[in-house]
N, C-alpha and C positions, 0 to 999 in steps of 0.2 A: 461476871463477864465484863460489865462496864468498868469495874475497878481495874481489871487487866488491861483494858484499852487505854484508860487514863494513865496508868503507870507506863505503858508502852510509849505513849505520846511524850510523857515527862522524859523517859530515856532518850527518845529521839531528840527532844530539845536539848538535853544535856550533852548528848553526842554532837549535835549540831553546834552548840556553843564551844565545845572542846576543839572540834576539828575544823569548823567553819566559822570562826568568829567574825569574819567580814560580812556575813549575811545578817544584817541587822532588822531590815524591815520584813513584813509578813510575806511579801512575794518571793523574796530571796530565801526565806526560810522554807517555803513550799518547795523550792528547788532543792534544798538540802534534804527535806523529807522525801522527795521523789527519788533522790540518789540513794537514800537509806532503803527505801521501798525496793528499789532495784536490787540492791545488795541482799536484802532478805529473800527476794524471789529466786535469785540465783543460788543462794544457800540451800533453799528448799529444793531446787531442782537437782543439785548435786547430792543432797541427802537421798533423794528418791532414786537417783541413778545408782548410787552405791548400794542401797538396799535391794534394788532390782538385780544388780550384778551379783549379790550374794545369793539371791533366790534362784536365779537362772544364769549360771556362769558361762555355759556353752553359748547361749544365745547372745549374751552380752559380748563375749569375745568375738563372735561372728560379726555382729554389728560394728564393733569397734574396728575390726580388721577391714571390713568393707569400706568404712568411712575413711580410715587411714589409706587404703588402696586408691580410693577416688581422689583424696587429697594429693597423693603422690602423682597420679595422672594429670591432675590440674597444674601441679607445680611444673612438671616436665613438659607441658604443652608448648610447642615452639611459637615464638612470638611472630608478629607480623614482619619485622625487619629481618628475621632469621631466614626467611625463604629467599629474599633477594641476595643475602649474603652467601647462602648456599649454592645458588645458581652461578653467581659470579665466581666462587671457588671452583665449581665444576668446570666452567668455561676456562679458567686459568690452567687447570690441570689438563684439559684437552689441548690447549694451545702449546704446552710445553712438550708435547710428543709429536712426532712426524705424522703427517696426514696419511702416510703409507701403512703405518701400523695402528692408527686410530680406528676404533670400532665405528662404523658408519651410523648405526642406529643411535648410539650415545651422542655422537656429534649432531645428528639431525634433530634429536630431542631438545638438546641444550640450545641450539641455534634457533629453533622454533620459539622456545621460551623467551630467548633474548629478543627476538623480533616483536613479541607480544609486549615485552617489557618497554622497548623503545616507542612502541605506539601507545603506551600507557593503558593497556587493555587488561592488565592482570589485576584481579581483585582478590583480597585475602579477608577472610572473616573467621575470627577465633570464636568458638563456641564453649570455651572453658576447658573441655576435655580433649577436644580435637580442633584443628584448624582446616578450613577448606580454601583451596586456591582454584579460581576459575577464570576464564577468559570472557570478557564482556564483548558484546557485539560491536560496539563503537568505543572509540576513546573520547576523552573529555573535550578535545578540540575539534572533533568531527561534528558537523552540522548538517548532515544530509537529511533529506526528507524522511527516509527509513527510520531515522533515530527518534523522530517526533511523532510519527504516524502510529496510532495504537493498533492498527489492523495488521501491520507487518512486524510488530514487535516480537521478539522470540518468546515462545511459550514455555511454561514451567516443565513440560514433559521433555524438553530438550536440554534442560539444565544438566542432568548426569553426563551428557556428552561433552559439555563444556568444562567440567571439572578436570583439572589437569594434575592436581596433587592433593594429598591428604597428609596433614602433620599431626602425629601423636607420639607421646613419649620422647620428644626431642628429635624425631626423625621425620624427614620428608620421604615418604615411601615410594612414590613413583620415580622421583628424582634419583634416589639411591638404586632403585631397580634398573633404571636406565644407565646408570654409571658402573654397574657391575662388569668387571673385566673390560673397561673402556680402552685399555692399552692393547687388546688382542684383536687383530683383524683377521677374522677366520677365512675370509677370501684370499688374503695374502699367504696363509698357512696351507691352503689347498693346492696352491701352485707348486 
């Protein structure tokens, strides 16, 4: 066993001298050894993974599909700037049509979001797989007593009422729901 360890260290030193000749002192060689150890560890992990995949192919395929699905959702998570761009795009679309045929609920929703945006009260937090947009009680320039007093601060149980949108898979769901058929005024059609 000791002979195998010594030969392994000789191989490490030989590989270190071949690939990392600039590491001359002992401390730098330890860095090279640790890099080699990391390589050996990852090699062992991949060997075990492929061995496990051969033994249990269905379970491995399910795990891999789940991980790939989670990665896809993570990559398609809308960014922080994407919400503001989407709101401004919706506002421009609403401005391009007459107020007579514009759907009032769509217009009111977008105008309310623009009001919160101008007051700098919109907060966006990305959680990797989804993004939440909520309205804070006060903007950054507000300096009222209620903002600083801990007894009148909003409680966590009121947080779900302040959430105005959820972003997942590249879509802002409440904004898209509000903009559905934005160019059809049902009150105008009823007359």
